[in-house]
N, C-alpha and C positions, 0 to 999 in steps of 0.2 A: 274338250275342256276339262281341266283337272277338277276332281271332286273336292268339296270342302272337308277339312280335317278338324275334328273337335278333340279337345283335351278331356279325358275322363280320369277321375281319381277313384281308386277302389281301396277300401279298407279290408285287408285280407287277414283271416284268422288261420291258425294252425302252422305258421312258419316258425321253425325253431333252429334252423341251421342253414349253412350255405347250400346244402343239397336241396333244401326246401325252396330257397330262392331260385335256384336253377330250374327246378321243376315248375314253379309258378311262371317264370319267364318263358320257358319252353311252351307251356300250355297256352299262354297269352299269345305268343307269336304264331302259334298254329291256327289261331282263330281268324276267320275271314275279316278283312277290313282293318286289322291291327297293323299299323305301319311301324310303330315303335313301342317298346314296353320297358319301363325302368321300375325295378322293385327294390324296396329298402327293407332290410331285415329289422332294423332298429325301430323305425316308425310303423312297420307292418303296413306299408302303403304301396300301391302300384299306380304309376302314371302312364296312361296310354294315349298315343296319337291314333285316333280311330276315324276311319273314313266314314263320313255320314251316310253315304249311299249303300255301301256294302257291309258296314259294321253293325253289329247288334249287341248292345250291352247285356241284354238278358241271356243271350247265348254264351257270352263270355263268362258270366256269373255261373251259369249251369255247368260249363266245362270245368271251372275251378272247383265247384262243389263236388263234381264227380271224381276229381283227383284228391279229394280230402282237404281242400282249402276253401271253406265257405267264405264268401265275400259280399260286400254291399257297396253300392255306388255312393260316393260322397258328393252331395249336391253343392254346386258353387255358391248357392245362396244360403248355405248353412252358416252358422256363426264362424267368424274368422278363426283360423287356427284350431278347428275342431279336431284335426289329426294329432294335435299336440296334447290332447287330454289323456288322462290315465287310461290304461288298457282296460276294456270293459270286463275282462275275466279276472281282474285283480283279486277280488274277494273269493272267487271260486278257487283260484290257485292257492290262496291263503288257507282255505278250509282243507284242501287236499293235503297241503303240507302239514297242518296240525294233526290230521288223522294219521299220516305216515309217521310222524315223529312219535305219536302215542303208541303206535304199533311197534316202533323201534324200541321204545322204552320198555314195553311189555316183553319184547324179545330178550333184552338185556336182563330183565328180572328173571325170565325163564332160565337163562344160562346160570345166573347166580343161584337159583334154586337147585338146578342140577348139580352144581358144584358143592352144595351143602352150606353155602354162605347165608342163605335165606330159607325160611320155612313158610311157604305161602300155599294155601289150598289151590288146587287146579293148575296153578302156574308151574310149568316145567313138563318135560316129557315130549316125545315125538308128536303125539296127537295135538298137544297145545301149540307147538311150533308149526305143524302142518295147518292148523286152523288160522294162525296169524298170517301165514304166507298166502293162504286162500283169500282171506279178507283184504290183504294188501293188494293182491292182483285184481280182485273184483271191485275194490273201492278206489283209492287214489291211483292205482296203477292201470285202471281200465281205460282212461283216455289215452295213455301212452300205448297200450296194446292195440286198441282200435285204430289209433292214428298210424301206428307202424304197419299194421296189416293193410290199411287203405293205401298207404304210400307204396308198399310193396306190390299190391295188386295193380296199381297205376303205372308200374314200371319205373318208379322213382323212389327207391328206398331212402329213408330219412334217418335222423338221429333217433326218432322214436322206434324205427325198425331195429336199429342196433340194440337199444336198451331193451326193447321187447324181446328180442332173441336171447339176450343175456339172462334176463329174469325168468323168461319162459323156459329156457333150457335148464336152468338151475332147479326150477320148480318141478318140471316134468321128470328130470333125472332123480330127484329126491322122492317123488311120488312113485316112480318105478321101483326104487330101492325099498320103499315102505311096503308096496304091494307084493313084490317078488324079492324077498330077502336073499335068495340064492344068487343074485347078480353080484353081490359082494361090494356094492358101492356104499359110501357113507351118505347119510341123509343130511343135506344142508339147507333145510327149509328157512333158516335165518337169513340166507343170502338174498332172496327176493325182497325181504323186508328191509334189510340194510341198504341194498342197492336203490330201491325206490325212495327210501328216506334221504339218502345222500343226493340222488339225482334231483328230487323235488326241492331240496334245500338249496342246491346249487342254482337251479333255475329261478327260484324266488329271489335269491341274492342278485343273480344276474339281471333279473327284471327290475329290481330296485336300482341297480347301477345304470341300466338302460334308461330308466325314467329320468334320471338325473341328466342324461345327455340332452334331453329335450327341454331343460329348464330355461335356457336362454330364449328359445322360441316361445315358451310359455310366458316369459316375462314380457315379450313383445305383445302377446295376446292380451295380457292384463293392462296394457297401456290404454285400451279403450274402456271407458266407464260403462256401467250397466244402464245408468239413467242419465237423462239430460233435462235441463230446465227450459221447457217449451214456452215461448212467448205467444199467447193467443192474440187474435186481432183486436180484442178489447183491452189489451195490455195486461191481462191476468197471466200469471206464471204458474205452470203446472209441471210437476215431475212426471216424465213419461219414460218408457223403455226406449233405448237408443234404436232398437230395431223398428220402432213405430214411426220414426222420423221420415219425412219425405222432402225431396228437393223443393226449395222455395220457402219452406218454413223457417222460422227464426228461433234461435236458442240464445239464452243468456249464459255467459261464462263469468263466474266469480273468481277472484284471486285464489289460486290453489286448485282450480278445476282443470281436469284434462279435457282437451278438445274431443268431443264425442264422434264427430263426423268431419268430412272435408267441408269447408265453407269460406265465405268471404266476409271480412269485417265490415259491418254497416255503421256501427257507432262505437266510439271509445278509442283510447290509445293505451297500450300496455306493452310491457316486455314479455316475450313468450319464449320459453325454453324448448328448443327443438333438438336438444342433444340426444334424446332417446332414439330419434329417427335418423339423424344425419351425422351425429358425432360432433356437431359444431359446439364449441365450448361457450361462445358468447351468445346471450339472448338475442332474439330477433325482435325488432321494434315494430309491433303491429299497429296499424292505423287504418282508417276507412279505405277500402279498396284492396287491402292486403289479403292474400290467400293463406289460410291456415290448414294444416293437415291433421287428421285425427291422430291422437296420441301425444300431441304437443301439450305443454303445461303452461297455463296462464299464470303469470307471476305477480303483477302489480295492481291492475285496476280492472273493473268490470268491462266486458266487451259484449256487443250484440252481434251475433253471427248469423248470416243467411246460409242455410244448408245448400250445398251444391252436389255432393256425392254421398251416398250412404251404402252400408253393407259391403258387398264384395267389390264395389267400385272405388272405395276410399284408398288413399295412399297407403295406409297401414295394412289394409287387407291385401293390396297388391304386393307389398313387401313380404308379408307372411307367406303368401302363395308362392312367390319366387323362392323363398327359403325352403319351403316344404318340397318344391319341385327340385331344387338344387340337391337336397338330401337324398332324393331318389335316383338322381343321375350318377352313374358309377364313374369312378376314375379308371383309366385304362389299366393301371396297376392292379385293380381289383379283378380284372378279367381272368388272370391266371388262377387266383384263389377261388373264384367262383367255378371255373372249369374243373379244378381239382376237387372242390367240395362236392360238385355235382356227380362225380364218378367215385367219390371217396367211399361211399357205403358199399359199392360193389367190391372195391378192393379190400375193404376190411372183412367182409364176409368171406372172400376168397382166402385171406390170410388166416381167419379163424378156422376154416375148413382144413387148410393146409397144416395149421398148428395141431389140430386134433389128430389128423392122419399121421403126422410125423411122430408125435409122442406116443401114440397108440401102437403103431406098427414098427417103429424103429428106436425112438429116443429112449424109452424106458428100458429096453433090452441092452442098448449100447452103454447107458449110464445107469446101472441099477441102483447106485447110491441115491438117486433122486427120489426113489420110493422109500420114504421114511415111515417109521411107525406112526400110526395116527395119534393125534393128540387126545388127551383124556376126554371122553364123551360118555354118552349114556349107551351102554351095550344094549343091543336089541337083536336077538336071535341070529345065528349063523354068522357071527362076526360083524354084523352091520352095526353102525354107530352113528351118532349125531355129531357132526363136526363142521367146522368152517372150511370153506374152500381154500383158505390160506393156511390151514393148520397141518397139511400133509396129506398124501394120498398113498394108498397101499396097492393099488392096481394100475396098470397102464391106462385102462379106460378112464378111471377116475381122475388120474393126473391130466390126461389129454382133454377131458371134459372141462376140468378146472381152468386150464390155460386158455382153451378156446373161448370160454365165457369171459375171462379177463380181457382178451383181445377185443371182444365185442363191446365191452363196457368202457374200456380206456380210450377208445377211438373218439376223437373230438372234432368233427367238422364244424361244430359251433364256433370254435375260436377262429377257424379259417373264414367262416361266413361273417363274423363280427369284426374282423381285423380292420377292414377299410371303412365300412359304413358308420361305425361308431365314431371314428375320428372325423369323418366328413360331417356327420351330424353335429358334433361339438363345434367344429371349426366354422361351419356356416352359421350356427346360432350365435357364436361369439362375434363373428364378423357383422351379422345383421344388427346386433346391438350397437355397433360402432358406425353403422351406416355404410358398410361395405357389402355389396350384394354379389356373391359368386353364383353363377347359373348352374353349377354342379361340380361333382368331384373331378370331372375331366378338366374343367376350368382351373380348379385348384392345382392340379398336377401340372398343367401348362404354365401357370403363373409361377410355380416353384422352379421351373427349369428354363426361364427366359434368358436369352443372350443379349438382346437389344430392345430398347424402348424408343419408339418414335413419337414425337409430340406434334400436335397441331399448335399453331401459335395463338390465334385469336380465340378467346374464350377458354383456353386451356392453360397456357403459360401466362396469359394476360387475363384481366378480369372480364374482357369483352364489352366494356362500357367506356367509350372514348370520353376523354375529359380535356378541357382547355388547359394547355400547359404554358402558353406564352402568347402575348399580344403585341404586335408591332403597329403602333399608332400614336398620333399626337394626343388624342383623347380616347383612351381605351374604354372608358365608361360609355361615352357617346356611341362608339362603334358597336359595343356589345349590346347596348339597348336597342339600336336600330336592327342589328342582325337577329337578335332573339325575338323582337316584335314581328319581323317578317317570317321567321321560322316557326312561330307558335302553332301554325296549322299543319306542320309537316311531321311525319313519323320517322324521318331519316335519323340514324344514330348521331350524325354530326349536328343535326338540328337540336337533338336532345342535349348534347354537350354544351351548345351555345346557351340554351335556356337555363340549364343547370348553373352555368357560370354567372349568368345575369341574376339568377335567384340568390346565389351565394353572395353577390355584391349588393344585394337589395336594390336592384334596378327595376323600376316599374315598366311593364310592357305597354307599348303605345298601340292604339287602334290603327289598323291598316285597311287598305281597300285595294281591290283588283289585283290580288296576289296570284301570280301565275308560276307554275312549275315547269321548267324545261328539263326533261329527263336527261340525267347524266351530266347536267351543266350546273344548275342552281335554281334560284328563285328571283323574281323581280316583282315589285309592287310599289304602292305609294302609301304614305301616311295620310290618315284622314285629315282633310282640310289643307293639304299641301300638294303642290304639283311636282314635287321632287321625286324622281324615280330612283328607288333603292334597289341595288342588286347585291345578292349574296351567292357566291359560288366559286367555281374553279378559277384560278388566276388567268389561265389561257382563255377561258370563255369571256372574262371581262375585257381582256385585250382585244378580242374579236369584236366586241361591241363599241370599241373606241376608247376605252379607259387606258390611260397611260400609267405604267408602273415605273416610278423613279429608279435610278440606279441603286440607291441605298436599299430600297425595298427588294430589288432583284437580288442583291447580295445576301440579304437576310433570308429570302426565299430559297436560295441555293443551299444555304447551310441548314435549313429546317429538316428535322428528322421524321416528323409525323405528317399527317394530312394537313394541308394548308387551305384555309377559306379566305377569299378576298371579299372586302365589302366596299362598295362604291355608292356615292350619291351623284346622280346624273353621270357625268363622265369624270368625276373627281374621285380618286382612290382615297378612302378614309383609313385604310390599314389592312393588315393581314393577321390572321388568327391561326396558331398552331394547335392542332387537336391530336392527341395521342391516346392510344389504348394503354392502360396502366398495367404494369407487371404485378402479378399476385405477390403479396408481401411474403409468403412462405415458400416461393418457388425456389429461391437459392438454396435454402437448407434442404428442401426435398431432393433436388438434383444432386447435391453433394452426398446425401445418404445413399442414393442409388448408384452413384459412381463408386462409393466405398463398398457396395455390394457386387462390384465387378461387372456392372451392366454398362453396355455401350449405349450412348444417347445420341439422338438426332432430332432435327426439326424440319418438318415438311409444312410449308405455308403457301397460301395463295396471295399473301400480302406482297408489298413492294420490296425490292432488294435492299434498299437503304434501311427500311424499318427492321427487316429480318436480321441483317448484318449487325445492326446496333444492338438488338436484343441478344443475339448470339454472343457478341463480345462481352456484354454485361454478365452473361450466365456461364461463360467459360467454354463455349462451343468453338470448335475449330471450323474454318471455312468449309472443309470437306463434309462436315456434319449438318450443313445448312442447305436448304433448298427453298426457293421462293417463286412466286407467281406460278404455282403449280395448279393445273386443272385436275379434277377428280381422277380422270383416266391416267394422268401422269403419276399421281400418288400410288395408284394401284400397280402400275408398271414398276416403280421403284421398290415397292413393298415386296413384289414377287422376286426381284433381284436379291434383296436382302435375305429373304427366307431361304435362299439356297445356301446361306452361310450360317444358319442357326435359327432359333425360334425368336420371332419378332412380335412385340406388342405395339399396338397403335392406340394412342391416347388422344381423345377428341371430346367435343362437347355433345356428341350423340345425335346431332341433327344434321349439320352440314357435312360431317365426316362419316356418315352412315356407310357408304360403300367401302371406305378404307377400314373402318372398324370391322366390317364383315370379312374383308379379305385377309386381315392379319391373323397370325396364329392365335392371338388373344386381343380382342377389342375391349378397350377400357373407356367407359364414358365418365367424364367428370362433370359434376353439376347437379342438375335437378332430378336426374333419373327419369326422363320423359319416356313415353311409350316407345318411341323410335329407338331410344337408347337401350331399353330392355329387350327389344327385338333384335338389334344388330350387335350389341356389345355382350361379350361373355361375362363382363364384370362391370358393375356400376358403383361408383363412389358418390353417395349422396352428399349434399352440401358443397361448399366452395373451397375446401382446403385441399391443396395439392399434397401437403405433407402426409395425408392419409395413404397415399399410394405406396411409398416405401414400407410403411407399417403393414399394409395389406399384403404386400409381396413377402415380407418377413413371416407373416402368419402362414402364408401358403407354403413356404419352405419348412416351417416347423410342422405343419400338417403332414407333408409328405414324409418327413423324418419319422413322425409317429406311426404313420402307416407302415413304413418299412420295419420299424421296431416290432409292431404287432404281427406282421407277416413272418418275420424272423422267429418270433416266439411261437406262433401257431404251427408253422412247419417244423420248427425244432422240437417242440413238445411231442408231436406225433412221431417224428423220426426217432426219438429216444424212447418214448413210452411204449410204442407198439412192439419193438423187438424185446424189451424187458418183459412185457406182458406175455409174449409168445414163448418165454422161457430161455432167452439167450444167455442169461447169467445164472441159470439154474445149475448146470453141470459143474462149472468152475467155482462158483461162489455160493451156491445154495440160496440165491436171492430169488424170491418169488413175489410177484405182484398180485395180491389178492384182489378179487373183484370189488369189495367195499372200498379199498384204498384206491383202486382204479377209478371208481365212480367219483370219489372225492377229488382226485387229481383232475378228472375231466371237468368238474365244476370250477375248480380253481383256475384252470386254463382259460375258460371263458371270462371269468371275473377279472383275471389279470389283464386281459385284452381291453375290457371295458374301462377298468380303473386307469390304465395307462392313457386311454383316450381322454378321460376326464382331467388328466393332469396337463392337458394342452393349455397354453396361455398365449395371448397375442404377442407379448414381448417380454 
């Protein structure tokens, strides 16, 4: 028997680039019991499918900590959307940045003092710059150095490793030149200060931009109020924390209040705005018995609500949890970037070593013009001077060291690691605000590349609630009154349609006696105080009981398009009722938009041929695109055939169509977003509007376009920046990329990727 699998969410610290993500995923997948691991660099969260018998969360946390990525488990009963909160190290990062910028300012003042532009005591000279560099490394630079060393020791070098190598090598080379002047190197103590300042500034700006990517999810979190008006048994009303509410308790909603928990209306009638959860533009009319979801907005009148679900069980919490999980699931297109980023640091270190050896042993001798006279600095015994790495080098070793450091610093796996998850985070947040739930980046990528969309009929193209459309009888009111009176105890959809029509016509229901249900046929019974036998059901069944259907009624029956119910009193036919499922009002426009998007459309239905053909004709389907009276296994077989010719999406109500939703390349559930829909469909459209589907598919295509733009930029940046940093343009053009400029470009690369993701719009 298979073991139970639990979902575990971890908040992971220390991830700064795609290489870190790769290292965390590899560490997680190596742990016993971990069946699947999805890691998101933007939200710094990991979602695990963990075997309950062989998996151990404590062991997983220990393994991550040993690799330099301390983590904690996020409990499912925590406040909803806790992963969307501000990063806990925000103010620590801000303090590190302020210290680094202060040191950078002092370094600039020191250079001005050396140049004679300022006269300041103490400031200036090699001891001063050496002290600044030491403070920078031991202060704001210490987390980078320790993180880089830990990552390297764990066999997974990260961005911190590259930056640490860059600033460390610049500092050690300068220290060697200061202690042993005979080596003839320039001292560039200002480089570690400048590098750390730019790196930390870039990371802070990147963090700010990343935080904006979670704003859509944060707005969903804020839909739940902090307090609720609890109605005590004695009628007293008290303000309490929402987390203290329990099922069965009652809360009062005033006009303008957000619904704090899922509940059922007990008293009152009011319009409720559900657009924040479902995207429905029209208010929902709430009355006693209606179910309300947390996050909805009461508009008109007071309501008394009985609590049904609280905390992590509410509809809002489930939506937020789905969105957070979707942001962690990678798109297939991200796999290449993550694999490259995971091995990127090894490649950069190899390029840096090769750059050093090339310019030290060959390049400087072959192109002697690259060794320029050093820039003005502060002379210090035996030709040693204080200069910037970009100001010129007088020895092959100095030039080789300078270029190798620039290679280490300019490399940017951050942009590669952020290229996809930032866009996925923004897209899923925007979609959730409109009531479109994508289960992950893989679903978004599939939705963006669909070739065909197959629809179920009932509950998808139609509203799923049959209504009376025509009555054939001498006395329609008498017929409907008798039929609805007999059907009032039935839960059949056709019975509901008859009672709804009687209510619309203000026909009172009559008391009945001895009502019997004949499965698959209909009902029969008597009115109180009458010996007349009333039958309501299929025309064929009534014929079998002796009821005669006149020729005119038979002609009408043959032309009927929907389901037909016959009503008889004793053996006398009273008339026929046509009941049809109504087409969604927005279905025509939705299908037209999808056809304009070059999508092929089809309908698979279990309904009768006449009904399916009639609907297909109204909506512009060709006979080849229609299939009727299909069993679930037949739908699966046809879907498999279609999948051989392209990617296919199946759109259904998420309950009856669960097997087909699971079998398609993309299952799309329309409607209420029930648990079965969330389990089997890759995409759930909350609410009842089908025109959300083409808009959601448009967002998916825009998302994939943004991902490709980001990957193009991230790969292109490194393909251009690395050769320039290695000195490719130095012999012919004298163009040198200094490490401070390299650090600035590295930061701008990541910020560009994030800002491009933030520019994503639904339409």
